[in-house]
N, C-alpha and C positions, 0 to 999 in steps of 0.2 A: 381481465388478462393475468396469468398464471406469474409469479414470479419468477420462475426458469424464464418465460415469454420476455419478461420486461428485460431482464438480464440480457437476454442475446439482441433484445433490439438497441439496448445502449449500444451495445456491444457492434453491433453494425455501423450505429449512427458514426461510433469511433473509427469506423474504416474508413469511412470520409475524408478524413484529414489525414491520411497517409497518402507522402508525393511520392512519383517514381522516383527511386536512389537513393532514398532515405533508410538509414539504420536509425532503427528506433527500439525504447527504452519496452519491454515487458512485462507486466508484473504476476502477481501467483496472488491463488484462489481462485474461489468458483467463477467468478463473474469474468476472472482474465482469462480463465480455458474457455470461456464464451469466445472472448476474442480473439484468441487465440485458432478457436476454426476460422471465426472469421478470416483471417489472415490467411490459410490455407489458399484462401478464391483468389488471390491479388499476391500471394508470393512473390511473383515475375517484375514486381515492382518495386520488392524489395532489397538491398542490397546486403541486407542479413539483421539481427538482431543483437540487443542486451539485454542478457535473461537475468533477472531479480531472485532467481533462486534455483539451485539443483533440479527440482522438479519442474521449473519451467523450460530449463536451457533443452532436457531431456525429449520435452515435447515439441518444442519449436524442432530438432535435429528431424527426429520420426514424420515431421509435415516436408525435410528436406529446407528448413531456413538456416543460412548461416546462422552459428550463434558466434560474436565476438566478444571479446576482452575491452574492457571499457577502459583500459589504460591504452589499448592501442587505435582506439576511436577517439576521443577526446571527447566536445560535447555532442547530443543527442539534439537534433529538432523535434522529439515528440517522446513521450513516454508514459502508457495507458495501462492503468491499474486500477483497481476496486478499493474498494474501503467497509470498514466493518461501521463506522458511523461517519456524519457527515452533515454539516450547518450548512445554512445560505451565506454564510461568508468564506466558502468553501477551505476551514478546517477541518480536519479528519482522524480520526480515531483507525490504527492500522494496525497490522501483526499477529489477529486471530489466526491467522495461517505461521506464522514467526517465520516470516522474512525479512518485518520492518526495517533491521540495518541496510540490507541491500537495496530496498525499494526507496529509503530514504537516500541513498547515494547516488543511483538512477533517478530520481527525481531530480536529486540537485544542480545533476550533470545535462537538465536536458532542458532546452530554452520554453519548452512549452509542454504541461504535466494536463492529461485527460485523465479526470476520475470518472470511471462509468460504475455505475449503481442500481438496485431495486429500491423504489420507494420506499421500500420496510428500512433502508438505512438513513435516512433525512428524517435529523431531529434538529429540536428548537437549539439544543444544547447537550456539551457531548461530557459523558459519563456512563450512561446507563451500561454501556458496551463495557467490561472490563478493562486497563488501559497496560499494554502491554510493555514490559520495562526489559531489555535483554543484558543483563548483566554478568562478568564474569566470576565464576566459581567463589572465589575467593571475598567478593565482595556482598554475597547474597543475603547474607541476614542484617549486615549494618545496611543497605539499602533498603532493605524489608522496615528495618526501625524507623528510619529516613520518611519512607511513604507513609506510616503510623502516625508519623507527624504532621502530616500534609492532611490525614483525616480518612487514608484509604484502606484498605483490607485488606494485605500483600497475602497474593495464593502463590507457592510454586506449583510451576507447570509439570507434572507428573510425569515422568520419563521421556521427556522433551529436552532433545539438543538441538541446538537450530546449525543451519549450514557454517556456520561461522566457530563453531563447539562450542557455545556459551549454551549458557540458562536464561531461563526469562520466568520472569513473576509475573502476573497476572492480579492489576491492582484496581478491586471493587470498591463501590460503594464513595467514589469520588463525582462531587457534582464539580464541573472546569466552567469556572466565570471567565474566566482568561487566560485561552490555551496556550497565548503565545507566553507569557509569564511563565505558566506552571510549565512549560515547555525548556524554556531557559535554567529556571530551578532544578530540574531534575538533573539536565545536560552537565551540570555543577558539580553533581554526587559523584564520586571516586568508584568509581567500577561500573558504573552505569556507560555500557557503549551503543544504547538507540533508547531515545522511548520513542513509544508507538504515536506519539503527536504530531501532525502533519499541518504546524501551524506557521512558526516561521518561515518554511514554504511551503505554501499552501497549493492545492489545486490551484491552477489558472480557467479550467473549465470543469464544473459537474456537467454531465448527462447522466439525468434520473430516469429513469423508467416508470410510467405510470400506466392505470388502467385508461387513458387516453393518448396515448403516445410519448415520446422522449422529452423533457422539459430539462434544456438548456439553462442552467445557470451558469 
């Protein structure tokens, strides 16, 4: 089963968790795009969606799905998004597409967070994928120095600005033994907007596309 087929399989599986009248959170990225395409088939069930990026909001509107402001909606029953890496503890690295801050906000506001991914994203330990950190411009060099102290090799994501108007540092070379503690530590660095570790608020459910079907973790 190809990677694209696995992505579509988990997207279709996630649709089963959408209830009539829901306002759901919708993520960003190639696997989330598959979910958005699946949503088009059941858009009549939805009262609307909260988007984790401007790109996702645009796709939802094109499909005729109302895009709502999280401040007006309050808590959400469900958030569906992909990941760049995931472990069987349901800890994630997210932010390869640069939407990590809004993704983390929507995840925190949701009762259930379902992460959908193909089997290439499932790892024993987080860290092979560079860890994204959204930073305000003034703090870029200082945050980079702090991450060197953590054993990482920071690299500015060249020519990229987030939907929030900030920069992203991608941290290579980390061996993340304790994602929860590292997330806490990075959160404490002044100038950090968000780190792409989703461990303090992990996924409730992982749907992994495999050659033999969808595995639920």
